[in-house]
mmCIF file of the C-alpha atoms, coordinates in Angstrom:
data_MODEL
# 
_entry.id   MODEL 
# 
loop_
_atom_site.group_PDB 
_atom_site.id 
_atom_site.type_symbol 
_atom_site.label_atom_id 
_atom_site.label_alt_id 
_atom_site.label_comp_id 
_atom_site.label_asym_id 
_atom_site.label_entity_id 
_atom_site.label_seq_id 
_atom_site.pdbx_PDB_ins_code 
_atom_site.Cartn_x 
_atom_site.Cartn_y 
_atom_site.Cartn_z 
_atom_site.occupancy 
_atom_site.B_iso_or_equiv 
_atom_site.pdbx_formal_charge 
_atom_site.auth_seq_id 
_atom_site.auth_comp_id 
_atom_site.auth_asym_id 
_atom_site.auth_atom_id 
_atom_site.pdbx_PDB_model_num 
ATOM 1   C CA . MET A 1 1   ? 41.732 -18.908 -59.570 1.00 0.00 ? 1   MET A CA 1 
ATOM 2   C CA . LYS A 1 2   ? 41.654 -15.837 -57.322 1.00 0.00 ? 2   LYS A CA 1 
ATOM 3   C CA . ASP A 1 3   ? 40.097 -13.680 -60.066 1.00 0.00 ? 3   ASP A CA 1 
ATOM 4   C CA . ASN A 1 4   ? 37.360 -16.260 -60.626 1.00 0.00 ? 4   ASN A CA 1 
ATOM 5   C CA . LYS A 1 5   ? 36.495 -16.244 -56.912 1.00 0.00 ? 5   LYS A CA 1 
ATOM 6   C CA . PHE A 1 6   ? 36.460 -12.437 -56.823 1.00 0.00 ? 6   PHE A CA 1 
ATOM 7   C CA . SER A 1 7   ? 34.268 -12.376 -59.940 1.00 0.00 ? 7   SER A CA 1 
ATOM 8   C CA . LYS A 1 8   ? 31.759 -14.704 -58.276 1.00 0.00 ? 8   LYS A CA 1 
ATOM 9   C CA . ILE A 1 9   ? 31.632 -12.524 -55.155 1.00 0.00 ? 9   ILE A CA 1 
ATOM 10  C CA . ILE A 1 10  ? 31.023 -9.417  -57.263 1.00 0.00 ? 10  ILE A CA 1 
ATOM 11  C CA . THR A 1 11  ? 28.307 -11.244 -59.205 1.00 0.00 ? 11  THR A CA 1 
ATOM 12  C CA . TYR A 1 12  ? 26.533 -12.207 -55.958 1.00 0.00 ? 12  TYR A CA 1 
ATOM 13  C CA . ILE A 1 13  ? 26.747 -8.635  -54.643 1.00 0.00 ? 13  ILE A CA 1 
ATOM 14  C CA . VAL A 1 14  ? 25.372 -7.173  -57.879 1.00 0.00 ? 14  VAL A CA 1 
ATOM 15  C CA . THR A 1 15  ? 22.594 -9.774  -57.917 1.00 0.00 ? 15  THR A CA 1 
ATOM 16  C CA . ALA A 1 16  ? 21.629 -8.951  -54.323 1.00 0.00 ? 16  ALA A CA 1 
ATOM 17  C CA . ILE A 1 17  ? 21.566 -5.226  -55.095 1.00 0.00 ? 17  ILE A CA 1 
ATOM 18  C CA . ALA A 1 18  ? 19.416 -5.846  -58.174 1.00 0.00 ? 18  ALA A CA 1 
ATOM 19  C CA . VAL A 1 19  ? 16.972 -8.045  -56.234 1.00 0.00 ? 19  VAL A CA 1 
ATOM 20  C CA . VAL A 1 20  ? 16.589 -5.441  -53.467 1.00 0.00 ? 20  VAL A CA 1 
ATOM 21  C CA . GLY A 1 21  ? 16.071 -2.718  -56.078 1.00 0.00 ? 21  GLY A CA 1 
ATOM 22  C CA . ILE A 1 22  ? 13.447 -4.765  -57.915 1.00 0.00 ? 22  ILE A CA 1 
ATOM 23  C CA . ILE A 1 23  ? 11.587 -5.528  -54.662 1.00 0.00 ? 23  ILE A CA 1 
ATOM 24  C CA . LEU A 1 24  ? 11.541 -1.847  -53.709 1.00 0.00 ? 24  LEU A CA 1 
ATOM 25  C CA . LEU A 1 25  ? 10.370 -0.851  -57.196 1.00 0.00 ? 25  LEU A CA 1 
ATOM 26  C CA . VAL A 1 26  ? 7.605  -3.462  -57.199 1.00 0.00 ? 26  VAL A CA 1 
ATOM 27  C CA . ARG A 1 27  ? 6.395  -2.140  -53.822 1.00 0.00 ? 27  ARG A CA 1 
ATOM 28  C CA . VAL A 1 28  ? 6.124  1.355   -55.321 1.00 0.00 ? 28  VAL A CA 1 
ATOM 29  C CA . LEU A 1 29  ? 4.290  0.046   -58.394 1.00 0.00 ? 29  LEU A CA 1 
ATOM 30  C CA . MET A 1 30  ? 1.896  -2.029  -56.272 1.00 0.00 ? 30  MET A CA 1 
ATOM 31  C CA . ALA A 1 31  ? 0.980  1.003   -54.149 1.00 0.00 ? 31  ALA A CA 1 
ATOM 32  C CA . GLY A 1 32  ? -0.398 2.730   -57.219 1.00 0.00 ? 32  GLY A CA 1 
ATOM 33  C CA . GLU A 1 33  ? 0.254  6.140   -58.703 1.00 0.00 ? 33  GLU A CA 1 
ATOM 34  C CA . ASP A 1 34  ? -2.562 7.947   -56.901 1.00 0.00 ? 34  ASP A CA 1 
ATOM 35  C CA . ALA A 1 35  ? -1.593 6.619   -53.478 1.00 0.00 ? 35  ALA A CA 1 
ATOM 36  C CA . VAL A 1 36  ? 2.066  7.487   -54.010 1.00 0.00 ? 36  VAL A CA 1 
ATOM 37  C CA . GLU A 1 37  ? 1.221  11.030  -55.110 1.00 0.00 ? 37  GLU A CA 1 
ATOM 38  C CA . ASN A 1 38  ? -1.403 11.836  -52.468 1.00 0.00 ? 38  ASN A CA 1 
ATOM 39  C CA . ASP A 1 39  ? -0.822 9.745   -49.323 1.00 0.00 ? 39  ASP A CA 1 
ATOM 40  C CA . VAL A 1 40  ? 2.117  10.802  -47.166 1.00 0.00 ? 40  VAL A CA 1 
ATOM 41  C CA . ALA A 1 41  ? 2.052  7.533   -45.207 1.00 0.00 ? 41  ALA A CA 1 
ATOM 42  C CA . VAL A 1 42  ? 2.410  5.554   -48.431 1.00 0.00 ? 42  VAL A CA 1 
ATOM 43  C CA . GLN A 1 43  ? 5.214  7.835   -49.560 1.00 0.00 ? 43  GLN A CA 1 
ATOM 44  C CA . ASN A 1 44  ? 7.077  7.289   -46.291 1.00 0.00 ? 44  ASN A CA 1 
ATOM 45  C CA . SER A 1 45  ? 6.561  3.529   -46.258 1.00 0.00 ? 45  SER A CA 1 
ATOM 46  C CA . VAL A 1 46  ? 7.131  2.781   -49.946 1.00 0.00 ? 46  VAL A CA 1 
ATOM 47  C CA . VAL A 1 47  ? 9.003  5.571   -51.695 1.00 0.00 ? 47  VAL A CA 1 
ATOM 48  C CA . SER A 1 48  ? 11.378 6.591   -48.898 1.00 0.00 ? 48  SER A CA 1 
ATOM 49  C CA . PRO A 1 49  ? 13.084 3.155   -48.685 1.00 0.00 ? 49  PRO A CA 1 
ATOM 50  C CA . LEU A 1 50  ? 13.656 3.205   -52.450 1.00 0.00 ? 50  LEU A CA 1 
ATOM 51  C CA . VAL A 1 51  ? 15.150 6.687   -52.297 1.00 0.00 ? 51  VAL A CA 1 
ATOM 52  C CA . SER A 1 52  ? 17.311 5.788   -49.281 1.00 0.00 ? 52  SER A CA 1 
ATOM 53  C CA . PHE A 1 53  ? 18.517 2.594   -50.964 1.00 0.00 ? 53  PHE A CA 1 
ATOM 54  C CA . SER A 1 54  ? 19.434 4.531   -54.102 1.00 0.00 ? 54  SER A CA 1 
ATOM 55  C CA . GLN A 1 55  ? 21.211 7.163   -52.033 1.00 0.00 ? 55  GLN A CA 1 
ATOM 56  C CA . TYR A 1 56  ? 23.266 4.593   -50.091 1.00 0.00 ? 56  TYR A CA 1 
ATOM 57  C CA . LEU A 1 57  ? 24.044 2.777   -53.317 1.00 0.00 ? 57  LEU A CA 1 
ATOM 58  C CA . LEU A 1 58  ? 25.336 6.028   -54.828 1.00 0.00 ? 58  LEU A CA 1 
ATOM 59  C CA . TYR A 1 59  ? 27.468 6.707   -51.729 1.00 0.00 ? 59  TYR A CA 1 
ATOM 60  C CA . GLY A 1 60  ? 28.892 3.194   -51.898 1.00 0.00 ? 60  GLY A CA 1 
ATOM 61  C CA . VAL A 1 61  ? 29.749 3.474   -55.582 1.00 0.00 ? 61  VAL A CA 1 
ATOM 62  C CA . VAL A 1 62  ? 31.447 6.844   -55.059 1.00 0.00 ? 62  VAL A CA 1 
ATOM 63  C CA . ILE A 1 63  ? 33.498 5.504   -52.127 1.00 0.00 ? 63  ILE A CA 1 
ATOM 64  C CA . VAL A 1 64  ? 34.545 2.350   -53.991 1.00 0.00 ? 64  VAL A CA 1 
ATOM 65  C CA . THR A 1 65  ? 35.469 4.412   -57.061 1.00 0.00 ? 65  THR A CA 1 
ATOM 66  C CA . LEU A 1 66  ? 37.558 6.861   -55.041 1.00 0.00 ? 66  LEU A CA 1 
ATOM 67  C CA . VAL A 1 67  ? 39.324 4.102   -53.094 1.00 0.00 ? 67  VAL A CA 1 
ATOM 68  C CA . LEU A 1 68  ? 40.164 2.104   -56.212 1.00 0.00 ? 68  LEU A CA 1 
ATOM 69  C CA . SER A 1 69  ? 41.316 5.231   -58.051 1.00 0.00 ? 69  SER A CA 1 
ATOM 70  C CA . LEU A 1 70  ? 43.564 6.241   -55.169 1.00 0.00 ? 70  LEU A CA 1 
ATOM 71  C CA . LEU A 1 71  ? 44.969 2.714   -54.882 1.00 0.00 ? 71  LEU A CA 1 
ATOM 72  C CA . GLY A 1 72  ? 45.729 2.764   -58.599 1.00 0.00 ? 72  GLY A CA 1 
ATOM 73  C CA . LEU A 1 73  ? 47.469 6.120   -58.242 1.00 0.00 ? 73  LEU A CA 1 
ATOM 74  C CA . PHE A 1 74  ? 49.561 5.051   -55.275 1.00 0.00 ? 74  PHE A CA 1 
ATOM 75  C CA . LYS A 1 75  ? 50.601 1.830   -57.029 1.00 0.00 ? 75  LYS A CA 1 
ATOM 76  C CA . ASN A 1 76  ? 51.933 3.843   -59.974 1.00 0.00 ? 76  ASN A CA 1 
ATOM 77  C CA . PRO A 1 77  ? 54.039 6.789   -58.767 1.00 0.00 ? 77  PRO A CA 1 
ATOM 78  C CA . GLU A 1 78  ? 54.407 8.208   -62.288 1.00 0.00 ? 78  GLU A CA 1 
ATOM 79  C CA . ASN A 1 79  ? 50.638 8.580   -62.640 1.00 0.00 ? 79  ASN A CA 1 
ATOM 80  C CA . LEU A 1 80  ? 50.448 10.031  -59.126 1.00 0.00 ? 80  LEU A CA 1 
ATOM 81  C CA . LYS A 1 81  ? 53.018 12.655  -60.082 1.00 0.00 ? 81  LYS A CA 1 
ATOM 82  C CA . LYS A 1 82  ? 51.070 13.579  -63.246 1.00 0.00 ? 82  LYS A CA 1 
ATOM 83  C CA . THR A 1 83  ? 47.803 13.757  -61.312 1.00 0.00 ? 83  THR A CA 1 
ATOM 84  C CA . LEU A 1 84  ? 49.291 15.978  -58.617 1.00 0.00 ? 84  LEU A CA 1 
ATOM 85  C CA . LEU A 1 85  ? 50.779 18.220  -61.300 1.00 0.00 ? 85  LEU A CA 1 
ATOM 86  C CA . GLY A 1 86  ? 47.371 18.500  -62.999 1.00 0.00 ? 86  GLY A CA 1 
ATOM 87  C CA . LEU A 1 87  ? 45.625 19.252  -59.699 1.00 0.00 ? 87  LEU A CA 1 
ATOM 88  C CA . THR A 1 88  ? 48.242 21.887  -58.925 1.00 0.00 ? 88  THR A CA 1 
ATOM 89  C CA . ALA A 1 89  ? 47.662 23.524  -62.316 1.00 0.00 ? 89  ALA A CA 1 
ATOM 90  C CA . LEU A 1 90  ? 43.900 23.545  -61.691 1.00 0.00 ? 90  LEU A CA 1 
ATOM 91  C CA . GLY A 1 91  ? 44.497 25.022  -58.235 1.00 0.00 ? 91  GLY A CA 1 
ATOM 92  C CA . VAL A 1 92  ? 46.642 27.803  -59.683 1.00 0.00 ? 92  VAL A CA 1 
ATOM 93  C CA . LEU A 1 93  ? 43.959 28.551  -62.288 1.00 0.00 ? 93  LEU A CA 1 
ATOM 94  C CA . PHE A 1 94  ? 41.326 28.673  -59.560 1.00 0.00 ? 94  PHE A CA 1 
ATOM 95  C CA . VAL A 1 95  ? 43.418 31.100  -57.502 1.00 0.00 ? 95  VAL A CA 1 
ATOM 96  C CA . VAL A 1 96  ? 43.760 33.313  -60.580 1.00 0.00 ? 96  VAL A CA 1 
ATOM 97  C CA . ALA A 1 97  ? 39.992 33.094  -61.142 1.00 0.00 ? 97  ALA A CA 1 
ATOM 98  C CA . TYR A 1 98  ? 39.364 33.888  -57.459 1.00 0.00 ? 98  TYR A CA 1 
ATOM 99  C CA . PHE A 1 99  ? 41.351 37.100  -57.661 1.00 0.00 ? 99  PHE A CA 1 
ATOM 100 C CA . MET A 1 100 ? 39.691 38.038  -60.953 1.00 0.00 ? 100 MET A CA 1 
ATOM 101 C CA . ALA A 1 101 ? 36.243 37.726  -59.342 1.00 0.00 ? 101 ALA A CA 1 
ATOM 102 C CA . ASP A 1 102 ? 34.573 40.733  -57.765 1.00 0.00 ? 102 ASP A CA 1 
ATOM 103 C CA . SER A 1 103 ? 33.271 40.245  -54.218 1.00 0.00 ? 103 SER A CA 1 
ATOM 104 C CA . ASP A 1 104 ? 30.761 43.087  -54.477 1.00 0.00 ? 104 ASP A CA 1 
ATOM 105 C CA . VAL A 1 105 ? 28.702 41.697  -57.340 1.00 0.00 ? 105 VAL A CA 1 
ATOM 106 C CA . VAL A 1 106 ? 28.565 38.595  -59.485 1.00 0.00 ? 106 VAL A CA 1 
ATOM 107 C CA . ILE A 1 107 ? 29.038 39.249  -63.185 1.00 0.00 ? 107 ILE A CA 1 
ATOM 108 C CA . ASP A 1 108 ? 28.282 36.552  -65.743 1.00 0.00 ? 108 ASP A CA 1 
ATOM 109 C CA . ASN A 1 109 ? 30.106 36.022  -69.030 1.00 0.00 ? 109 ASN A CA 1 
ATOM 110 C CA . ALA A 1 110 ? 27.871 38.609  -70.772 1.00 0.00 ? 110 ALA A CA 1 
ATOM 111 C CA . ASN A 1 111 ? 29.131 41.231  -68.286 1.00 0.00 ? 111 ASN A CA 1 
ATOM 112 C CA . THR A 1 112 ? 25.711 41.658  -66.656 1.00 0.00 ? 112 THR A CA 1 
ATOM 113 C CA . ILE A 1 113 ? 25.254 41.806  -62.901 1.00 0.00 ? 113 ILE A CA 1 
ATOM 114 C CA . LEU A 1 114 ? 23.454 38.789  -61.447 1.00 0.00 ? 114 LEU A CA 1 
ATOM 115 C CA . GLU A 1 115 ? 20.837 39.303  -58.744 1.00 0.00 ? 115 GLU A CA 1 
ATOM 116 C CA . GLY A 1 116 ? 21.207 37.940  -55.204 1.00 0.00 ? 116 GLY A CA 1 
ATOM 117 C CA . GLY A 1 117 ? 23.814 37.879  -52.486 1.00 0.00 ? 117 GLY A CA 1 
ATOM 118 C CA . GLU A 1 118 ? 25.086 40.832  -50.564 1.00 0.00 ? 118 GLU A CA 1 
ATOM 119 C CA . ALA A 1 119 ? 28.028 43.068  -51.330 1.00 0.00 ? 119 ALA A CA 1 
ATOM 120 C CA . GLY A 1 120 ? 31.347 41.769  -50.044 1.00 0.00 ? 120 GLY A CA 1 
ATOM 121 C CA . SER A 1 121 ? 29.968 38.266  -49.456 1.00 0.00 ? 121 SER A CA 1 
ATOM 122 C CA . SER A 1 122 ? 32.305 35.295  -49.836 1.00 0.00 ? 122 SER A CA 1 
ATOM 123 C CA . VAL A 1 123 ? 29.491 33.557  -51.726 1.00 0.00 ? 123 VAL A CA 1 
ATOM 124 C CA . ASN A 1 124 ? 29.708 36.278  -54.383 1.00 0.00 ? 124 ASN A CA 1 
ATOM 125 C CA . GLN A 1 125 ? 33.484 35.858  -54.496 1.00 0.00 ? 125 GLN A CA 1 
ATOM 126 C CA . PHE A 1 126 ? 33.294 32.081  -54.959 1.00 0.00 ? 126 PHE A CA 1 
ATOM 127 C CA . THR A 1 127 ? 30.442 32.303  -57.464 1.00 0.00 ? 127 THR A CA 1 
ATOM 128 C CA . GLY A 1 128 ? 32.380 34.811  -59.529 1.00 0.00 ? 128 GLY A CA 1 
ATOM 129 C CA . ALA A 1 129 ? 35.491 32.648  -59.185 1.00 0.00 ? 129 ALA A CA 1 
ATOM 130 C CA . GLY A 1 130 ? 33.534 29.652  -60.467 1.00 0.00 ? 130 GLY A CA 1 
ATOM 131 C CA . ILE A 1 131 ? 32.328 31.635  -63.459 1.00 0.00 ? 131 ILE A CA 1 
ATOM 132 C CA . TRP A 1 132 ? 35.828 32.913  -64.240 1.00 0.00 ? 132 TRP A CA 1 
ATOM 133 C CA . PHE A 1 133 ? 37.291 29.425  -63.694 1.00 0.00 ? 133 PHE A CA 1 
ATOM 134 C CA . SER A 1 134 ? 34.829 28.028  -66.244 1.00 0.00 ? 134 SER A CA 1 
ATOM 135 C CA . ILE A 1 135 ? 35.665 30.799  -68.706 1.00 0.00 ? 135 ILE A CA 1 
ATOM 136 C CA . ILE A 1 136 ? 39.418 30.195  -68.301 1.00 0.00 ? 136 ILE A CA 1 
ATOM 137 C CA . LEU A 1 137 ? 39.063 26.413  -68.725 1.00 0.00 ? 137 LEU A CA 1 
ATOM 138 C CA . GLY A 1 138 ? 36.744 26.902  -71.705 1.00 0.00 ? 138 GLY A CA 1 
ATOM 139 C CA . GLY A 1 139 ? 39.265 29.244  -73.305 1.00 0.00 ? 139 GLY A CA 1 
ATOM 140 C CA . ILE A 1 140 ? 42.095 26.776  -72.758 1.00 0.00 ? 140 ILE A CA 1 
ATOM 141 C CA . GLY A 1 141 ? 39.985 23.937  -74.174 1.00 0.00 ? 141 GLY A CA 1 
ATOM 142 C CA . LEU A 1 142 ? 38.952 25.995  -77.182 1.00 0.00 ? 142 LEU A CA 1 
ATOM 143 C CA . THR A 1 143 ? 42.578 26.986  -77.814 1.00 0.00 ? 143 THR A CA 1 
ATOM 144 C CA . PHE A 1 144 ? 43.727 23.361  -77.814 1.00 0.00 ? 144 PHE A CA 1 
ATOM 145 C CA . PHE A 1 145 ? 40.776 22.357  -80.018 1.00 0.00 ? 145 PHE A CA 1 
ATOM 146 C CA . VAL A 1 146 ? 41.570 25.022  -82.615 1.00 0.00 ? 146 VAL A CA 1 
ATOM 147 C CA . PHE A 1 147 ? 45.294 24.221  -82.438 1.00 0.00 ? 147 PHE A CA 1 
ATOM 148 C CA . ASP A 1 148 ? 44.622 20.512  -83.023 1.00 0.00 ? 148 ASP A CA 1 
ATOM 149 C CA . LEU A 1 149 ? 42.207 21.322  -85.847 1.00 0.00 ? 149 LEU A CA 1 
ATOM 150 C CA . VAL A 1 150 ? 44.747 23.584  -87.582 1.00 0.00 ? 150 VAL A CA 1 
ATOM 151 C CA . LYS A 1 151 ? 47.498 21.010  -87.062 1.00 0.00 ? 151 LYS A CA 1 
ATOM 152 C CA . GLY A 1 152 ? 45.273 18.327  -88.621 1.00 0.00 ? 152 GLY A CA 1 
ATOM 153 C CA . LEU A 1 153 ? 44.469 20.558  -91.593 1.00 0.00 ? 153 LEU A CA 1 
ATOM 154 C CA . ILE A 1 154 ? 48.145 21.323  -92.184 1.00 0.00 ? 154 ILE A CA 1 
ATOM 155 C CA . LYS A 1 155 ? 49.104 17.614  -92.099 1.00 0.00 ? 155 LYS A CA 1 
ATOM 156 C CA . SER A 1 156 ? 46.410 16.553  -94.570 1.00 0.00 ? 156 SER A CA 1 
# 
């Protein structure tokens, strides 16, 4: 009984969101393509509400997703432990990538120096760390892929 009531509430919320979205879209379509492209007043009165609505809808979805995910984790301590272990492993890999990165320049995976930033900047350090982090994770993923492929070939 409780699930049915919750399902109806969700249905009404989704319907209301869809109706508001359709109304905002129809307003944009009624304004016409030329007016939307060239008239700033039309853009502010018609397009801006649609963009703001979409933005708030995205924020709401992200918040609901995070809250429900965290509730699910806290309800199941075993999954929480696995998640924390995984996040710790990613953190350790990022620290390794951070110390592998050069703060003077940013070097991509082809070992060429990328333009921009100033020497010794923390932005260079974090950009290089992000590149190294991606390379490390890609290498780990590729290793597991090849291992699984070889294991599958041996079994068959």
